[in-house]
Structures are given as structure tokens and as C-alpha cells.
NUKE-582585 format. One record per residue: x, y, z of N, C-alpha, C, O in turn; residue in one letter. Coordinates in steps of 0.1 Angstrom, whole numbers, padded with zeros to 4 digits, always signed. Atoms other than C-alpha are relative to their C-alpha. Layout:
XYZXYZXYZXYZA/...
***
This chain:
+0012-0008-0002-0977-0119-0208-0005+0004-0014+0003+0007-0023M/+0006-0004+0014-1000-0110-0237-0007+0014+0001-0006+0021+0011G/+0007-0012+0001-1021-0082-0248-0014-0002+0007-0021-0012+0004I/+0013+0001-0007-1051-0076-0225-0012+0006-0008-0011+0017-0014E/+0012-0005+0007-1085-0074-0240-0013-0005+0009-0011-0014+0018V/+0012+0003-0007-1121-0076-0226-0008-0011-0009-0010-0010-0021R/+0008+0010+0007-1142-0107-0234-0011+0006-0009-0019+0014-0005S/+0011-0003+0008-1165-0104-0263+0001+0014-0008-0008+0018-0016G/-0001-0014+0007-1152-0069-0275+0010-0001-0012+0021-0007-0011Q/-0009-0001+0011-1136-0063-0309+0011+0010+0003+0008+0022+0006D/-0011-0008-0005-1101-0049-0300+0012-0001-0011+0016-0011-0016T/-0012+0000+0008-1072-0038-0321+0012-0005+0009+0014+0001+0020A/-0010+0006-0008-1043-0059-0308+0014+0001-0005+0024-0001+0002V/-0013-0002+0006-1014-0052-0332-0003+0008-0014-0012+0007-0021K/+0000-0007+0013-1007-0028-0360+0013-0002-0007+0024-0001+0000A/-0012+0002+0008-0982-0035-0388+0002+0011-0009-0007+0014-0017Y/-0003-0011+0008-0966-0005-0405+0014+0002-0001+0021-0004+0007Y/-0013-0004+0000-0934+0009-0417+0002+0014-0002-0005+0020-0010V/-0003-0014+0001-0921+0044-0413+0015+0003-0001+0023-0004+0005V/-0014-0005+0002-0890+0062-0423+0006+0007+0013-0003+0011+0021R/-0005-0008-0011-0867+0079-0398-0006+0014+0002-0007+0019+0013S/+0006-0013-0002-0884+0112-0406-0015-0001+0003-0023+0009+0001D/+0013+0003-0004-0917+0096-0396-0011+0000-0012-0023+0000-0010C/+0008+0001+0011-0931+0095-0432-0003-0015-0003+0005-0024+0000T/+0003+0014+0003-0949+0063-0444+0010-0007-0011+0014+0000-0021G/-0010+0006+0008-0925+0038-0460-0006-0013-0006+0001-0022-0008A/+0005+0012+0005-0950+0013-0473-0008-0008+0011-0010-0003+0022G/+0007+0007-0010-0968-0014-0455+0004-0015+0000+0011-0019-0009A/-0002+0014-0001-0967-0051-0446-0012-0007-0008-0023-0003-0006H/+0010+0009+0003-0986-0078-0464-0003-0009+0012+0007-0015+0017Q/+0003+0008-0012-1003-0095-0435-0010-0010-0002-0019-0008-0009V/+0011+0009+0002-1021-0127-0433+0000-0008+0014+0009-0009+0021S/+0003+0008-0013-1036-0148-0404+0004-0014-0004-0003-0019-0013I/-0004+0013+0002-1018-0182-0405-0007-0011+0008-0010-0022+0002R/+0007+0008-0008-1035-0197-0376-0010+0008+0009-0006+0016+0017T/+0009-0009-0007-1067-0182-0363-0001-0003+0015+0004-0014+0020P/+0000+0004-0015-1075-0181-0325-0010-0011+0002-0020-0012-0005P/+0008+0011-0003-1091-0211-0310-0013+0004+0008-0023-0003+0007A/+0011-0005-0008-1114-0191-0288-0007+0013-0003-0014+0020+0005N/+0006-0013+0004-1126-0162-0309+0002+0002-0015+0003-0008-0023G/-0003-0003+0015-1122-0145-0343+0010+0011-0001+0012+0019+0008T/-0010-0011+0003-1095-0123-0358-0003+0005-0014-0008-0002-0023A/+0001-0005+0014-1096-0100-0388+0010+0010-0002+0016+0014+0008R/-0009-0010+0004-1073-0076-0406-0007+0011-0007-0016+0008-0015L/+0006-0011+0006-1082-0041-0416+0012+0010-0004+0021+0012+0004A/-0010-0010+0005-1061-0015-0436-0006+0014+0004-0016+0018-0002R/+0006-0013-0004-1067+0018-0418+0011+0011+0002+0023+0008+0002I/-0009-0009-0005-1050+0051-0408+0001-0002+0015-0009-0002+0023T/-0002+0004-0013-1033+0044-0376+0009+0011+0007+0018+0016+0000W/-0009-0010-0008-1018+0068-0349+0011-0009+0007+0008-0018+0014T/-0012+0007-0006-0983+0056-0339-0001+0002+0015-0003+0013+0020I/+0002+0000-0014-0983+0046-0303+0012+0006+0009+0023+0007+0003E/-0011-0005-0010-0962+0060-0273+0010-0010+0000+0007-0022-0002K/-0011+0008-0001-0928+0047-0270+0007-0002-0013+0018-0008-0013G/-0007+0001+0014-0920+0048-0308+0005+0015-0002-0002+0024+0002D/-0005-0013+0005-0899+0077-0322-0009+0009-0006-0008+0021-0005A/+0010-0008+0009-0928+0088-0344-0014+0000+0007-0024+0001+0001C/+0012+0001-0007-0954+0085-0316-0009+0013-0003-0004+0024-0003A/+0010-0011+0004-0985+0107-0325-0002+0001-0014-0013+0005-0018G/+0002-0001+0015-0979+0105-0362-0009-0010-0005-0011-0020+0002E/+0009+0009+0006-1004+0089-0385+0006-0006-0012+0014+0000-0019K/-0005+0007+0010-0996+0063-0410-0010-0011-0005-0019-0013+0003T/+0008+0011+0005-1013+0036-0432+0005-0013+0007+0017-0015+0008K/-0005+0012-0007-1012+0003-0413-0010-0011-0002-0022-0008-0004A/+0009+0010+0000-1027-0031-0414-0002-0005+0015+0008-0008+0022T/+0003+0001-0014-1043-0037-0380-0007-0014+0002-0016-0017-0006V/+0006+0013-0004-1051-0071-0364-0010+0002+0012-0007+0008+0022L/+0011-0002-0010-1085-0071-0345-0003-0015+0005-0002-0025-0003Y/+0005+0013-0007-1095-0099-0321-0013+0002+0008-0015+0013+0014Y/+0012+0000-0008-1129-0107-0305-0001-0014+0006-0001-0024-0002R/+0002+0014-0005-1133-0137-0281-0015-0004-0001-0024+0004-0002S/+0013+0005+0000-1163-0158-0281-0007+0005+0013+0000+0006+0023R/+0005-0005-0012-1188-0146-0256+0002-0008+0013+0001-0021+0012P/-0002+0007-0013-1180-0155-0220+0015-0007+0001+0018-0012+0012G/-0013+0006-0001-1145-0168-0228+0010+0010+0007+0010+0022+0005F/-0011-0006-0008-1117-0159-0204+0012-0008+0001+0011-0020+0004R/-0012+0010+0000-1081-0171-0206+0009+0006-0011+0008+0018-0015G/-0012-0004+0010-1052-0170-0231-0005-0005-0014-0011-0016-0015T/+0004+0004+0013-1058-0171-0268+0013+0004-0008+0021+0013-0004D/-0012-0004+0009-1031-0169-0297-0004+0000-0014-0013-0007-0019T/+0002-0001+0014-1031-0159-0333+0015+0000-0007+0024+0006-0003I/-0014+0000+0008-1002-0167-0357-0002+0007-0013-0011+0004-0021T/+0001-0010+0011-0996-0140-0383+0013+0000-0008+0024-0001-0002V/-0012+0000+0008-0973-0139-0412+0001+0014-0008-0009+0019-0014Q/-0001-0012+0006-0959-0106-0426+0010-0001-0012+0019-0009-0011T/-0011-0002+0009-0939-0097-0458+0000+0016-0002-0010+0022-0004I/-0001-0014+0002-0926-0062-0463-0003+0004-0014+0002-0001-0024H/+0005-0005+0013-0943-0044-0492+0010+0004-0010+0009+0001-0021Q/-0011-0004+0011-0911-0031-0507+0005-0011-0008+0011-0009-0019L/-0005+0012+0007-0903-0066-0517-0011-0010-0005-0008-0022-0008Y/+0012+0008+0005-0938-0078-0529+0002-0006-0013-0003-0017-0015M/-0001+0006+0013-0929-0082-0565+0011-0011-0001+0010-0020-0011E/-0012+0011+0000-0898-0104-0557+0003-0004+0014+0014-0002+0019D/-0002+0003-0014-0903-0116-0522+0012-0010+0003+0013-0020-0005P/-0010+0010-0004-0873-0134-0505-0002-0003+0014-0009+0004+0022V/+0004+0006-0013-0874-0155-0474+0004+0009+0011-0002+0008+0022S/-0005-0006-0012-0855-0130-0452-0009+0012+0003-0007+0018+0013D/+0010-0010-0003-0884-0104-0454-0014-0006+0004-0023+0001+0006V/+0013+0006-0004-0911-0129-0445+0002-0004+0015+0012-0010+0019T/-0001+0002-0015-0917-0131-0407-0013-0007+0005-0024-0003+0000S/+0012+0005-0008-0941-0152-0385+0000+0003+0014+0010+0001+0021T/+0000-0004-0014-0953-0140-0353-0012-0007+0008-0023-0010+0001Y/+0011+0004-0008-0975-0154-0325-0004+0012+0008+0004+0018+0015T/+0006-0011-0008-0997-0128-0309-0008-0007+0012-0018-0013+0010V/+0006+0005-0013-1007-0138-0273-0010+0010+0006-0006+0021+0008T/+0011-0008-0005-1040-0124-0260-0005-0005+0013-0009-0017+0014I/+0007+0003-0014-1053-0125-0224-0012+0007+0001-0014+0019+0002E/+0014-0004+0000-1089-0123-0223-0006+0001+0014-0007-0009+0021V/+0006-0002-0014-1104-0108-0191-0015+0002+0000-0021+0003+0011K/
***
């Protein structure tokens, strides 16, 4: 099951951030869209993000790179975006074990 969004609306579907155990910011991820959605558009924005419920730091604010999605008008169904991340602490000398690729599945209603 994917992240549910409404057709044609620009929606934040995923936030990428790093926080320490004391909930202070610990850098960010370098995020890139590797495969864009087939039935809409995706964009990335660096913003202040409120950490969601279910996380030990819920309600705290941190800098995050947020993935936004908007379906083409009238589209309903499943869409996917492939995203790659590299942890910022290793940006000057990246190594393969800090690079990750994710598929974000979106259910457009």
C-alpha cells in the first residue's frame, strides 16, 4: 500500500532528515529523483519540517528535504518515484554503504 494523495494536488509524500537521539538536527540527506513518476510530477524542496507522530522526536522541527508529488489532472491509480539519498555527513567522501535507493509508491484517489 502506498501513500494516499488526491488527484491533481501538490502533496508532501516523504521527508528526508537526520536527527540525533536528543532530537537536534544532525545534517541532511542529499536527495535526487532517479526515476520520475509516470503519471505526474515530483519535486524536492529544502524546508523546515515538523517531525511526524510515531517518531521519538515527534513535534520537533528540523531541516529536511521533502519530496512533493502532483498527479496529472484526472489521474487515479498507482504511481511510483525512485529516489536516491546520500547522507550529508559523508558528502565530501561518499562511500557506497551510505547511498540508498528507495521506491516511493503513491496511491492517487
